[in-house]
SETI-935347 format. One line per field, with one value per residue: residue number from 0; x, y, z of N, C-alpha, C, CB in turn; residue in three letters. Coordinates in steps of 0.1 Angstrom, whole numbers. Each point is the difference from the previous one (the first is absolute). Last residue first. Glycine has a CB too. Layout:
<rs>
i (NUM ...)
nX (X ...)
nY (Y ...)
nZ (Z ...)
caX (X ...)
caY (Y ...)
caZ (Z ...)
cX (X ...)
cY (Y ...)
cZ (Z ...)
cbX (X ...)
cbY (Y ...)
cbZ (Z ...)
aa (ALA ...)
</rs>
This chain:
<rs>
i (166 165 164 163 162 161 160 159 158 157 156 155 154 153 152 151 150 149 148 147 146 145 144 143 142 141 140 139 138 137 136 135 134 133 132 131 130 129 128 127 126 125 124 123 122 121 120 119 118 117 116 115 114 113 112 111 110 109 108 107 106 105 104 103 102 101 100 99 98 97 96 95 94 93 92 91 90 89 88 87 86 85 84 83 82 81 80 79 78 77 76 75 74 73 72 71 70 69 68 67 66 65 64 63 62 61 60 59 58 57 56 55 54 53 52 51 50 49 48 47 46 45 44 43 42 41 40 39 38 37 36 35 34 33 32 31 30 29 28 27 26 25 24 23 22 21 20 19 18 17 16 15 14 13 12 11 10 9 8 7 6 5 4 3 2 1 0)
nX (1226 47 3 -46 3 39 -4 -42 16 39 -44 -52 -54 -30 13 11 -39 9 44 2 51 -1 64 24 51 9 -36 -24 -26 -44 -11 -51 -9 -11 -2 40 47 37 66 28 8 32 20 -6 -7 22 -27 8 -33 -17 -44 -38 12 43 44 54 57 8 55 11 24 24 30 -24 26 -31 -45 -36 -53 -38 -59 -31 -6 -31 17 -33 -7 -47 -17 -10 -13 -37 -17 5 -19 -29 -6 -23 -26 -24 3 0 -10 25 -4 33 26 -29 -21 17 -5 -8 27 31 18 47 -3 -9 -32 19 -29 32 -1 1 10 35 29 0 48 18 -34 -40 -17 28 -24 -13 -3 -44 22 -66 -50 -44 -49 -41 -2 30 65 42 47 35 40 33 18 -10 -36 -21 -26 -50 -17 -67 -28 -38 24 11 -33 10 49 -7 -32 39 55 -15 -20 54 18 -42 7)
nY (1455 -22 -6 -18 -50 -16 21 -26 -47 14 4 2 34 16 43 -14 -22 -15 26 -19 2 -7 -30 43 -9 36 -10 38 -13 16 8 11 28 55 -11 -12 20 -35 -1 27 37 -24 -47 -50 -45 -60 -24 -48 -27 -11 10 35 20 4 16 9 -2 53 14 64 31 38 -17 -20 -42 -42 3 -39 12 38 -40 13 19 -17 5 28 -22 7 -35 -47 18 36 -41 -35 40 7 -46 -3 40 -16 -37 17 59 47 27 -24 23 54 27 -17 36 -32 32 50 -8 -22 -41 -54 26 -3 -10 26 -2 27 -32 -28 37 57 10 -30 -26 32 -24 -48 -25 -53 21 -20 -29 -4 12 -17 26 -28 19 -30 -8 -29 15 -58 -6 -25 -33 -33 -20 64 16 31 34 10 44 7 18 30 1 44 2 -7 43 30 -20 14 36 16 -4 -6 -38)
nZ (1104 1 51 0 -39 24 38 -16 -15 38 29 -27 -5 15 -14 -42 -5 -51 -38 -54 -50 -61 -25 -34 34 34 28 19 68 15 53 28 37 -16 -52 -29 4 -38 3 -47 14 23 -47 7 43 -42 40 13 19 37 -15 4 41 8 25 -19 9 -30 -16 8 -32 45 40 40 -31 4 44 11 10 -6 -5 -26 -46 -23 -54 -39 -45 -16 -44 18 46 -27 -32 36 26 -50 -13 40 -3 -35 17 32 -14 26 44 32 -40 6 -38 -78 -45 -57 -37 4 -52 -8 -26 30 46 67 52 34 42 45 50 5 -15 13 -2 -36 -34 6 -30 -23 -50 -16 -54 -37 -43 8 16 -24 20 5 41 40 -27 6 -5 -8 27 -26 18 -37 22 26 49 -7 38 -11 19 37 22 -36 -41 26 -3 -50 3 14 -29 -33 19 0 -41 -36 -42)
caX (-12 -2 7 -3 -7 -1 10 -1 -10 11 14 12 6 2 1 7 4 -14 -4 -16 -5 -9 -12 -21 -7 0 8 3 9 4 14 6 11 10 -5 -12 -10 -19 -17 -8 -6 -13 2 11 -17 8 -2 5 8 3 11 -1 -5 -9 -20 -19 -3 -11 -13 -1 -15 -10 8 -14 2 16 7 19 11 18 9 -3 10 -4 1 7 11 15 7 7 15 9 5 7 11 8 8 12 11 0 3 10 -7 -2 -10 -12 -3 10 4 -6 10 -5 -16 3 -11 -6 7 13 -4 5 -5 -4 2 -1 -6 -9 -1 -14 -13 12 4 9 0 -4 13 -4 8 -7 20 15 10 10 13 6 -9 -19 -15 -10 -10 -4 -7 -8 -3 10 9 2 15 4 15 10 6 -5 -3 14 -2 -15 0 6 -10 -16 -4 0 -10 -11 6 5 -7)
caY (11 7 9 20 8 -5 6 19 -3 1 7 -2 -2 -14 -2 3 8 0 -3 6 0 20 -8 3 -5 4 -6 -8 -1 -5 -1 -9 -15 -3 9 3 2 6 -6 -8 2 4 10 12 17 5 7 9 -1 -1 -8 -7 -8 -2 -9 7 -13 -8 -13 -13 -7 -4 7 10 11 -3 13 3 -9 8 3 -3 0 5 -6 6 -5 7 14 -1 -9 10 14 -8 -2 13 9 -8 4 11 -2 -11 -14 -11 3 -7 -14 -8 13 -5 6 -3 -7 -5 6 12 18 2 -12 8 -10 4 -6 7 6 -8 -15 -8 3 10 -12 5 15 6 14 -2 -4 12 4 -7 10 -11 10 -8 6 -5 7 -2 12 9 0 8 11 7 -12 -15 -2 -11 -2 -13 -2 -6 -10 0 -15 -3 -4 -10 -13 -2 -5 -12 -8 -5 -7 11 6)
caZ (-6 -12 -3 9 -8 -14 3 4 -13 -14 7 5 -4 8 11 0 17 4 15 15 16 13 9 -5 -15 -8 -4 -17 -8 -12 -11 -13 4 12 11 -6 17 -4 5 -1 -6 14 1 -8 0 -3 -11 2 -7 0 5 -9 0 -7 2 0 2 13 -8 4 3 -6 -10 -4 2 3 -4 -5 14 -7 6 12 2 12 13 12 6 11 -2 -11 6 8 -11 -11 9 11 -12 1 5 -1 -10 6 -2 -10 -13 5 -8 7 15 16 15 15 0 10 2 13 -3 -4 -11 -16 -14 -6 -14 -16 -10 2 -13 0 11 13 5 5 -3 13 5 12 13 5 6 -4 0 3 -4 -9 -15 -2 4 -4 11 -10 8 -3 9 1 5 -7 -2 -3 -9 1 -13 -7 9 6 -1 5 13 6 0 15 10 -2 7 8 12 11 8)
cX (2 -12 -4 15 2 -5 4 8 5 -9 9 5 11 13 4 2 10 0 -8 9 -5 -1 -3 -4 -14 5 10 18 3 14 -1 9 10 7 3 -7 -12 -3 -6 -13 -6 -11 -15 -3 20 -9 11 -1 8 8 15 21 -3 -7 -8 -2 -14 -1 2 -4 8 10 -13 8 -11 9 13 1 13 5 15 6 4 18 6 8 12 5 6 8 7 12 11 5 7 14 2 12 10 14 12 8 14 0 1 -16 -10 -4 15 9 -6 13 -4 -17 -6 -13 -6 4 17 -4 0 -3 -6 7 1 -12 -13 -5 -8 -8 10 14 11 0 -5 11 -10 18 -5 8 14 12 12 12 6 -5 -12 -12 -12 -13 -12 -15 -7 3 22 11 4 15 0 10 4 8 -4 0 14 0 -10 1 7 -7 -9 5 2 -9 -9 11 12)
cY (16 5 0 -2 12 12 -3 6 22 3 13 21 -5 -13 -13 6 1 15 3 0 9 -14 18 -9 -1 -11 4 -8 -8 2 -14 4 0 -9 0 2 0 0 16 -10 -15 1 -2 8 7 18 13 15 20 12 10 -5 -18 -4 -4 -15 4 -17 -3 -12 -7 -1 -1 16 11 21 -1 11 0 -13 3 0 1 1 11 -8 10 -9 5 17 3 -10 8 14 -8 -4 9 2 -5 4 11 0 -8 -13 -14 9 -8 -9 -15 8 -8 4 -2 -5 -6 1 6 17 -2 -11 10 -5 4 -11 8 11 -6 -8 -3 -2 3 -10 8 12 3 16 10 1 12 1 -11 12 -10 2 -7 5 -5 13 -10 3 6 4 14 13 11 -8 -10 -3 -20 1 -11 -8 -8 -20 -7 -13 -4 2 -13 -13 -2 -10 -11 -4 -1 -5 5)
cZ (2 -4 -15 -8 1 -2 -12 -3 0 -11 -15 1 14 2 8 16 6 11 5 4 7 12 12 9 -4 -14 -9 8 -11 -2 -10 -9 -8 4 12 12 -8 13 4 8 -1 -15 11 5 -6 2 -4 -7 3 -16 -1 3 -6 0 -6 0 6 0 14 0 13 -12 -9 -7 3 4 -6 -11 0 6 -7 7 13 8 7 13 4 4 7 -4 -10 -3 5 -11 -11 4 -5 -15 -2 7 -10 -16 -3 6 -8 -6 9 -5 5 19 9 13 16 -4 10 6 14 -2 -5 -9 -14 -13 -13 -6 -14 -2 3 -4 5 10 14 6 9 1 16 2 5 9 11 3 -3 1 1 -6 -8 -12 3 6 -9 9 -3 4 -2 13 -1 0 -9 0 -3 -4 10 -11 -10 3 10 0 6 16 -1 -4 14 18 -4 4 14 13 8)
cbX (-16 14 18 -16 -14 -4 4 -10 -30 18 5 5 -10 -24 -13 -1 -14 -6 13 -23 14 -27 13 -4 17 1 -16 -15 4 -22 18 -19 -15 -11 -15 2 14 -10 6 21 10 15 18 3 -34 14 -25 9 -17 -10 -13 -28 0 8 -1 -8 26 -17 1 4 -17 -23 29 -18 19 -2 -13 7 -14 5 -15 -10 0 -32 3 -20 -7 -8 -11 -19 -7 -16 -24 -16 -9 -21 -1 -19 -11 -27 -25 -17 -27 11 4 20 25 5 -37 -6 5 -16 3 24 -2 15 -4 -2 -31 23 -19 6 2 2 -6 14 26 -2 3 12 -3 -19 -27 8 3 -9 28 -39 22 -3 -14 -11 -8 -20 -6 -8 8 11 12 11 18 17 18 -4 -27 -13 3 -20 20 -12 7 -16 -6 2 -14 -13 14 12 -18 -9 14 7 -15 7 21 -26 -22)
cbY (-19 -11 -1 9 -12 -24 1 0 -32 -18 -31 -35 14 5 18 -1 -6 -32 -2 -9 -10 27 -38 3 -12 21 -12 28 8 2 13 -6 -15 9 -2 -13 17 -10 -31 6 23 20 10 -4 5 -25 -8 -19 -27 -22 -26 15 24 3 9 27 -14 24 -13 13 -5 9 -6 -12 -9 -32 10 -28 -16 34 -12 -9 4 -13 -24 16 -19 18 3 -23 -21 14 4 -27 0 7 -9 -20 5 1 -12 -17 8 13 28 -9 -1 7 18 -31 26 -23 -16 13 7 13 6 -25 9 14 -17 11 -16 27 -3 -19 -9 11 8 21 -11 17 -2 -15 16 -34 -9 -4 -2 -1 21 -26 24 -3 23 2 13 -27 36 -9 -3 -6 -10 -9 -31 9 6 1 26 -10 23 15 11 33 1 18 12 -4 14 29 3 10 15 6 8 10 -13)
cbZ (7 -6 19 34 -1 -1 23 16 4 7 18 -14 -22 -8 -5 -26 3 -3 3 5 1 -20 0 -30 1 18 7 -29 17 -8 22 0 7 3 -11 -23 21 -23 16 -11 -9 28 -23 -20 36 -17 5 6 -19 23 -9 -18 5 -5 10 -18 2 -3 -30 5 -29 12 2 27 -12 -25 16 2 1 2 15 -4 -20 -1 -7 -6 -12 11 -10 -8 14 22 -8 4 26 13 -3 16 11 -2 6 23 -12 -16 -3 26 -13 19 15 -19 -3 -11 -24 18 -19 -12 -32 -11 -12 7 17 16 13 2 19 16 -2 3 -4 -11 -27 2 -5 9 -28 6 -3 3 -31 -10 20 -14 11 -2 3 24 -12 -4 6 -25 13 -13 7 -27 -17 -14 21 -10 17 0 -19 7 22 16 -30 -8 1 -22 -12 2 -14 -32 2 0 -12 -6 -1)
aa (MET PHE ARG ASP LEU VAL LYS LYS SER PHE LYS ASP LEU ILE LYS ARG ASN LYS ILE LEU TYR GLN ILE GLY ASN ALA ASP THR ILE LEU LEU ALA GLU SER SER VAL ARG ARG ILE ASP GLN GLU THR LYS LEU LYS LEU LYS THR LEU GLY ARG ASP THR GLN ILE ASP TRP ILE SER PRO LEU ALA TYR SER ASN LEU GLY THR ILE ALA GLN ILE VAL PRO ILE PHE GLU ILE GLN GLU LEU SER SER LYS VAL ILE ALA GLN ASN GLU ALA ASN LEU GLU SER LEU SER GLU PHE TRP VAL LEU GLU HIS GLY ASP GLN ASP THR ILE SER PHE GLY ASP ASP PRO HIS SER ILE PRO PHE ALA ARG ILE VAL LYS VAL GLN GLU TYR SER GLU GLY SER SER LEU ASP LEU ARG ILE ASN GLY PHE ALA ASP LYS ASN LEU LEU PHE ASN MET MET LEU SER GLU PHE LEU ARG LYS ARG LEU ARG GLN PRO MET)
</rs>
């Protein structure tokens, strides 16, 4: 079946599906048509710029089976499974403040407060800070962990000073 036709068919069935999770954390998609797909994945379309808009459920080969615009379109059971799945595959701590800095020379080690607690990040180069939007930044540390600053304009004075120095 061509991808476009397949997509339209599944979009028309979008609200008529059920997600189930097994003991190993694998997700099964059951459509109202009777079709079932094992080990499907839930993917955000825009995980950083619009994390609450646009979701896709794909099969093991990455082919889209279901698209939905918002979690609110799903029943409570499906919402819980989707949220749980996304939490397992996504790890982007949100920086709330930069609380310390060992040096303004690179590489530098930053003490940061994130939504997941206090930690340190090592900034190797200025290119490891990328603008996502006019307010949002994505910082990749020396270990490859990405940290998100949702809105740099609302950070405290010290955090802004550090960012201004390295941008």
